[in-house]
C-alpha positions in Angstrom: -13.8 33.6 6.9 -12.5 32.7 3.3 -11.9 29.6 2.0 -8.4 28.7 0.9 -7.3 28.8 -2.7 -7.8 25.6 -4.8 -4.5 23.6 -5.2 -4.0 23.4 -9.2 -4.6 20.2 -10.8 -1.8 17.7 -11.8 -1.2 18.7 -15.4 1.6 19.5 -17.8 2.5 23.2 -18.0 2.8 24.9 -21.2 4.8 28.1 -20.0 7.6 26.7 -18.3 8.5 23.6 -20.0 11.9 22.1 -21.0 10.8 18.9 -22.8 7.2 18.3 -22.2 6.1 20.3 -19.0 5.7 17.0 -17.0 8.0 18.2 -13.9 7.0 21.7 -14.2 3.6 20.4 -13.6 4.6 18.3 -10.8 6.3 21.5 -9.1 3.3 23.7 -9.6 0.6 21.2 -8.3 2.7 21.1 -5.0 4.0 24.8 -4.8 7.8 23.8 -5.5 10.6 25.4 -7.5 10.5 23.8 -10.8 14.2 24.0 -11.2 14.7 22.3 -8.1 12.5 19.3 -9.3 14.1 18.8 -12.2 17.5 18.9 -10.5 16.4 16.2 -8.3 14.9 13.9 -10.8 18.0 14.2 -13.0 20.2 13.2 -9.9 17.9 10.4 -8.6 17.8 9.1 -12.2 21.4 9.1 -12.8 22.4 7.9 -9.3 19.9 5.2 -8.7 19.8 2.0 -10.9 16.6 1.0 -9.6 14.7 4.4 -10.6 13.9 4.3 -14.4 13.7 8.0 -14.5 13.4 8.1 -18.5 10.4 5.6 -18.4 8.7 7.4 -15.6 9.0 10.6 -17.5 7.7 9.1 -20.9 4.5 7.6 -18.8 3.7 10.9 -17.0 4.0 12.6 -20.5 1.4 10.5 -21.7 -1.0 10.5 -18.9 -0.8 13.9 -17.7 -3.3 16.2 -19.7 -1.9 19.6 -20.9 -2.5 22.3 -18.6 -5.1 25.2 -19.6 -3.0 28.0 -19.3 
């Protein structure tokens, strides 16, 4: 019986980044499509006055380590 593959850690990506690799890293960690994650983030940030999208992105940029690959 083989053990399941380990999940990637939460870190910014180098290869699939648009600005800082934050949303690409979140998408990689959970196995989601990075384009869909980016689109959802933009829509939620624009539509919702209660969600400070830019602030959340900047905080994640500062707190998430940069990935190895």
